[in-house]
C-alpha positions in Angstrom: -4.2 -32.0 53.5 -5.7 -30.9 50.2 -4.4 -27.8 48.4 -7.8 -27.2 46.7 -9.7 -24.3 48.2 -13.5 -25.0 48.4 -14.4 -21.3 48.1 -13.9 -20.0 44.5 -11.8 -16.9 44.0 -14.4 -15.7 41.6 -17.8 -17.0 40.5 -17.8 -20.1 38.4 -18.3 -19.3 34.7 -21.2 -21.0 32.8 -21.8 -18.3 30.2 -20.7 -19.4 26.7 -20.5 -15.7 25.7 -17.7 -15.2 28.2 -14.2 -16.0 26.9 -13.4 -17.6 30.2 -16.1 -20.3 29.5 -13.9 -21.7 26.8 -10.7 -21.6 28.8 -9.7 -25.3 29.3 -7.5 -24.6 32.3 -10.2 -22.6 34.0 -12.6 -25.4 33.5 -10.1 -28.0 34.8 -9.6 -25.9 38.0 -13.4 -25.6 38.5 -13.9 -29.4 37.9 -11.2 -30.2 40.5 -12.6 -27.7 43.0 -16.1 -29.2 42.7 -14.8 -32.7 42.7 -12.9 -32.1 45.9 -16.0 -30.9 47.7 -18.0 -33.9 46.4 -15.1 -36.3 47.4 -15.2 -35.0 51.0 -19.0 -35.0 51.2 -20.0 -38.2 49.3 -23.7 -37.7 50.0 -24.6 -38.2 46.3 -22.8 -41.5 45.9 -26.0 -43.4 45.0 -27.5 -40.9 42.6 -25.7 -41.9 39.4 -22.5 -43.4 38.1 -20.6 -40.1 38.0 -20.0 -40.1 41.8 -18.7 -43.7 42.2 -16.4 -43.1 39.2 -15.0 -40.0 40.7 -14.5 -41.4 44.2 -13.0 -44.6 42.8 -10.5 -42.6 40.8 -9.4 -40.5 43.8 -9.3 -43.5 46.2 -7.3 -45.7 43.8 -4.8 -43.0 43.1 -4.2 -42.8 46.8 -4.3 -46.4 47.7 -2.5 -47.9 44.7 0.0 -45.2 43.8 0.4 -43.3 47.1 -0.8 -40.0 45.6 -2.6 -37.4 47.7 -6.1 -38.4 48.7 -7.8 -35.5 46.9 -9.0 -34.3 43.5 -5.6 -33.1 42.4 -5.1 -36.6 41.1 -8.1 -36.6 38.8 -6.9 -36.8 35.2 -8.4 -36.3 31.7 -9.6 -39.9 31.4 -11.3 -39.7 34.8 -13.1 -36.4 33.9 -14.3 -38.0 30.7 -15.7 -41.0 32.6 -17.4 -38.9 35.2 -18.9 -36.7 32.6 -20.2 -39.6 30.5 -21.9 -41.1 33.5 -23.9 -38.0 34.2 -27.4 -38.0 32.7 -28.3 -34.5 33.9 -31.1 -35.5 36.2 -30.2 -32.5 38.5 -31.0 -34.4 41.7 -27.5 -33.9 43.1 -28.1 -30.1 42.7 -31.5 -30.3 44.3 -30.0 -32.2 47.3 -26.7 -30.4 47.6 -26.4 -27.9 50.5 -23.5 -26.0 48.9 -25.3 -24.5 45.8 -25.8 -20.9 44.7 -29.5 -21.5 45.3 -28.7 -22.2 49.0 -26.6 -19.0 49.1 -23.6 -21.0 50.0 -20.1 -19.5 49.5 -18.8 -22.7 47.7 -21.3 -22.3 44.8 -21.3 -25.9 43.8 -23.1 -26.8 40.6 -22.1 -30.3 39.7 -24.4 -30.8 36.7 -23.6 -27.4 35.2 -19.8 -27.8 35.4 -20.2 -31.2 33.7 -22.3 -29.6 31.0 -19.6 -27.0 30.4 -17.1 -29.8 30.0 -19.5 -31.5 27.5 -19.8 -28.3 25.5 -16.0 -27.8 25.3 -15.6 -31.5 24.4 -18.2 -31.2 21.6 -16.5 -28.2 20.2 -13.1 -30.0 20.3 -14.1 -33.4 19.1 -17.3 -32.8 17.2 -20.8 -34.3 17.7 -21.2 -38.0 16.9 -23.8 -39.4 14.5 -25.6 -41.0 17.5 -25.9 -37.7 19.3 -27.0 -35.8 16.2 -29.8 -38.4 15.7 -30.9 -38.2 19.4 -30.7 -34.5 19.3 -33.5 -34.1 16.7 -36.7 -35.7 18.1 -38.8 -33.1 16.3 -37.2 -33.9 12.9 -37.6 -37.6 13.5 -41.2 -37.1 14.6 -42.1 -35.2 11.4 -40.5 -37.9 9.3 -42.0 -41.0 11.1 -45.4 -39.9 12.6 -48.5 -39.8 10.5 -49.1 -42.1 7.5 -45.7 -43.8 7.9 -46.2 -44.6 11.6 -47.6 -48.2 11.3 -44.6 -49.2 9.1 -42.1 -47.4 11.3 -43.5 -49.0 14.5 -43.4 -52.4 12.9 -39.8 -52.0 12.1 -39.1 -50.7 15.6 -40.5 -53.9 17.0 -38.1 -56.1 14.9 -35.3 -57.3 17.2 -33.0 -57.8 14.1 -33.6 -54.3 12.8 -33.2 -52.8 16.2 -29.8 -54.5 16.4 -28.8 -53.0 13.1 -30.0 -49.6 14.4 -27.9 -50.1 17.5 -24.8 -50.8 15.4 -25.4 -47.8 13.2 -26.7 -45.1 15.6 -25.8 -46.5 19.0 -29.4 -46.5 20.2 -30.0 -49.6 22.4 -32.0 -52.3 20.8 -33.5 -53.0 24.3 -34.7 -49.5 25.1 -38.5 -49.5 24.7 -38.9 -46.7 22.1 -42.4 -45.0 22.1 -44.5 -45.7 19.1 -45.1 -43.0 16.5 -48.6 -41.8 16.2 -50.7 -42.1 13.1 -52.6 -39.0 14.0 -50.0 -36.6 15.5 -51.2 -34.1 18.1 -50.3 -31.0 16.1 -52.4 -32.2 13.1 -55.2 -33.1 15.5 -55.1 -29.7 17.1 -55.2 -27.9 13.8 -58.6 -29.6 13.1 -59.9 -29.3 16.6 -63.1 -27.2 17.3 -63.0 -25.7 20.8 -66.0 -26.4 23.1 -68.6 -23.8 23.6 -67.8 -21.1 26.1 -64.0 -21.6 25.8 -62.2 -18.4 26.4 -64.5 -17.1 29.1 -61.7 -17.6 31.7 -58.7 -16.7 29.7 -56.1 -18.1 27.3 -53.1 -20.3 27.6 -50.3 -21.1 25.2 -49.5 -24.8 24.8 -45.9 -25.9 24.2 -46.9 -29.4 23.4 -43.4 -31.1 23.2 -42.1 -33.5 20.6 -43.1 -36.6 22.5 -46.7 -35.5 22.8 -46.9 -34.2 19.2 -45.5 -37.3 17.6 -45.6 -40.2 20.1 -48.2 -39.6 22.8 -51.0 -37.4 21.3 -53.5 -38.7 23.9 -51.6 -36.6 26.5 -52.2 -33.5 24.4 -55.8 -34.3 23.7 -56.4 -34.9 27.5 -54.8 -31.6 28.3 -57.1 -29.9 25.8 -60.2 -31.6 27.2 -59.4 -30.7 30.8 -58.3 -27.1 30.1 -61.3 -26.4 27.9 -63.5 -28.0 30.7 -62.3 -24.9 32.7 -63.4 -22.6 29.9 -59.8 -21.7 29.0 -58.9 -21.1 25.4 -55.8 -22.9 24.1 -53.4 -21.5 21.6 -50.7 -23.8 20.1 -48.1 -21.6 18.3 -45.6 -22.8 15.9 -42.8 -24.6 17.8 -39.8 -26.9 17.5 -38.0 -29.1 20.0 -37.2 -27.3 23.2 -33.5 -28.1 22.7 -32.9 -30.2 25.8 -31.4 -33.1 23.7 -28.9 -30.6 22.2 -28.1 -29.4 25.7 -27.3 -32.9 26.7 -24.9 -33.5 23.8 -23.1 -30.2 24.2 -24.6 -28.8 20.9 -24.7 -25.2 21.9 -25.6 -23.8 18.5 -28.3 -26.3 18.1 -30.1 -25.5 21.4 -29.7 -21.7 20.8 -31.3 -21.9 17.4 -34.3 -23.8 18.8 -34.6 -21.5 21.7 -34.6 -18.4 19.5 -37.3 -19.9 17.3 -39.5 -20.9 20.2 -39.1 -17.6 22.1 -40.1 -15.6 18.9 -43.4 -17.6 18.8 -44.2 -17.6 22.5 -43.3 -14.1 23.6 -46.1 -12.4 21.7 -48.7 -14.7 23.4 -47.3 -13.9 26.8 -47.5 -10.2 26.1 -51.2 -10.8 25.2 -51.7 -12.3 28.6 -51.2 -16.0 28.2 -49.2 -18.4 30.4 -47.1 -21.0 28.6 -47.7 -24.6 29.7 -45.7 -27.7 28.8 -46.8 -31.3 29.6 -43.2 -32.5 29.8 -40.9 -31.5 32.8 -37.7 -31.6 30.7 -39.2 -29.1 28.3 -40.8 -26.8 30.9 -37.4 -26.8 32.7 -35.5 -25.9 29.6 -37.8 -23.0 28.8 -37.6 -21.7 32.4 -34.0 -22.4 33.3 -32.0 -22.4 30.1 -33.5 -19.9 27.6 -32.6 -16.7 29.5 -29.0 -17.6 29.8 -28.7 -18.9 26.2 -30.4 -15.9 24.6 -30.0 -13.1 27.1 -33.0 -11.3 25.7 -36.0 -9.6 27.3 -38.3 -12.0 25.4 -36.4 -15.0 26.7 -36.8 -13.7 30.3 -40.5 -13.1 29.6 -41.0 -16.6 28.3 -39.1 -18.2 31.2 -41.0 -16.2 33.8 -44.4 -17.2 32.4 -43.7 -20.9 31.7 -45.3 -23.5 33.9 -45.4 -27.3 33.9 -48.9 -28.4 32.8 -49.9 -29.9 36.2 -48.4 -27.0 38.0 -50.6 -24.7 36.0 -53.7 -26.7 36.6 -53.1 -26.9 40.4 -51.7 -23.4 41.1 -53.6 -21.3 38.6 -56.8 -23.1 37.6 -57.5 -24.8 40.9 -56.1 -22.6 43.6 -55.9 -19.1 42.1 -58.7 -18.7 39.5 -60.8 -21.5 40.9 -62.2 -22.3 37.5 -61.3 -26.0 37.3 -64.5 -27.8 38.2 -64.6 -29.5 41.6 -67.1 -32.2 40.6 -65.7 -35.5 39.2 -67.6 -38.2 37.4 -65.3 -41.1 38.4 -63.1 -42.2 41.3 -59.6 -43.3 40.4 -58.7 -45.6 43.3 -55.0 -46.1 44.0 -52.3 -44.4 42.0 -48.6 -44.9 42.0 -47.3 -41.5 40.9 -43.7 -41.1 39.7 -42.4 -37.5 40.2 -39.8 -37.0 37.5 -36.4 -35.6 38.3 -36.8 -32.5 36.1 -40.0 -31.6 37.8 -38.3 -31.8 41.2 -35.4 -29.7 39.8 -37.9 -26.9 39.2 -38.7 -27.0 43.0 -42.5 -27.1 42.4 -43.4 -30.0 44.6 -45.7 -32.6 43.1 -48.7 -30.7 41.7 -50.1 -33.8 40.0 -50.4 -35.6 43.3 -52.0 -32.7 45.0 -54.6 -32.3 42.3 -55.4 -36.0 41.8 -55.9 -36.4 45.5 -58.9 -34.1 45.2 -60.8 -36.8 43.2 -63.1 -38.7 45.5 -61.9 -42.1 46.7 -58.5 -41.6 45.2 -55.2 -42.3 47.0 -51.8 -41.3 45.5 -48.5 -42.9 46.5 -45.6 -40.5 45.6 -42.5 -42.2 44.2 -39.5 -39.8 44.1 -36.9 -42.1 42.4 -35.0 -41.5 39.1 -35.8 -43.5 35.9 -32.2 -43.0 34.7 -33.4 -42.1 31.3 -33.5 -38.3 31.5 -33.7 -37.2 27.9 -31.7 -39.4 25.6 -28.9 -40.7 27.9 -30.7 -43.9 28.8 -31.4 -44.7 25.2 -27.7 -45.1 24.4 -26.5 -48.7 24.0 -23.4 -48.0 26.2 -25.6 -46.7 29.1 -28.6 -49.0 28.9 -27.6 -51.5 31.6 -26.4 -48.8 33.9 -29.7 -47.0 33.5 -31.7 -50.1 34.3 -29.6 -50.7 37.4 -30.1 -47.2 38.7 -33.8 -47.3 37.9 -34.4 -50.3 40.2 -35.4 -48.1 43.2 -38.2 -46.7 41.0 -39.2 -50.1 39.9 -39.4 -51.3 43.5 -41.4 -48.3 44.4 -44.0 -49.0 41.7 -44.2 -52.6 42.7 -44.5 -51.9 46.4 -47.4 -49.4 45.8 -49.6 -52.2 44.3 -51.7 -49.4 42.8 -54.6 -49.6 40.3 -53.0 -46.9 38.1 -49.4 -45.9 37.5 -48.6 -42.3 36.3 -45.7 -40.2 35.4 -45.4 -36.7 33.8 -42.3 -37.9 31.9 -43.0 -40.0 28.7 -39.5 -41.6 28.6 -39.6 -42.5 32.3 -43.0 -44.0 31.6 -41.4 -46.2 28.9 -38.9 -47.4 31.4 -41.6 -48.2 34.0 -43.8 -49.9 31.5 -41.0 -52.3 30.5 -39.5 -53.0 33.9 -42.8 -53.2 35.8 -45.0 -54.6 33.0 -47.7 -52.0 33.6 -49.5 -49.3 31.6 -48.3 -45.8 32.5 -50.5 -42.7 32.0 -49.7 -39.1 32.2 -51.5 -37.5 35.2 -53.5 -35.3 32.8 -55.0 -38.5 31.3 -56.1 -39.7 34.7 -57.6 -36.3 35.5 -59.6 -36.4 32.2 -60.8 -39.9 33.2 -61.9 -38.6 36.6 -63.9 -35.8 34.9 -65.4 -38.3 32.5 -64.0 -36.4 29.5 -63.4 -38.1 26.1 -60.0 -37.5 24.5 
């Protein structure tokens, strides 16, 4: 019988401002407590590589060395392997019945305790060149988008040069990196003239995200077209990367610095009456779920409480609440295979894109709730690429089985995975909605 109690003697500590957060022994105890609960449950075994790695370590210690069949046998190397196999999709938390959100006394938060381990490891061992590069998509975007984009994209398509990049930075030569845009969204928006009547129905603040700004500006332009179609004015304040890539690498100071900058820009717009919208689920989740705990300020709480995913805002506010999103569509869309990203599901907001697109005449949407195994930058790393592709096969099969005219995903990096594995074009739901309205973007 295990000696590990499932119920903690005190609440787990995930606050970096608490001295206990940095206590390695306290962390080790919490890891083993959570691991033991997961070992006895095993519901999440198919979600990612972390769980099979954990269960194998416990089972082998028992079967091969005769040690107790529990998490007391999990060692430092096992913890490292379990942590490195977690790509922070959050699905295990969404599905787990023992979480704080479920008011369960065990208070299990598997992704959060592994994040804490990553932060302590990063402080102890430093942050690698690979992780520093992947942690700055905004900086890379400013350097590579615009006039240099054609040359940068040409280089990115060279198998030989990608191999060199893999050796230097550890970014897989096989991962389908998104092209950089010659006309970045932030530059386009600065020149954009709003349509007549815009502002009659209010104002919204757009947190456009690095991937939309520098790689997929058509998503941002489509969002502007649809929102202005509802006579809503759009403000795009100064902004930097949301900080999710820094969260993933355990770079606590990096994510806090970005959070502080973004909150300072966004909070005044919220006080003026605007909602904040983001067309990327990882970014909207970071603003909602991470900023308050990172900054502990009234402004961070205000920003979090007033942030919405783009399609959530369109469905809940403009369609259902204000009823200002036009009901008449110019074009049917036919069949759509819609991938609901993990970080959208982690926000527990259903699938607003599906609900809205189904309002278009002669349109049928197949919902695919499977992980792309990219989740930020994890899937780009050379050491994880094959694992990511393997875990993405349920998503690949779901898209194939749908046999749809269109494929859509709110997540740009998941779209890259789908596009390569399924050989299809993948659009953001906002682009399909703009197409349905007959809007140019």
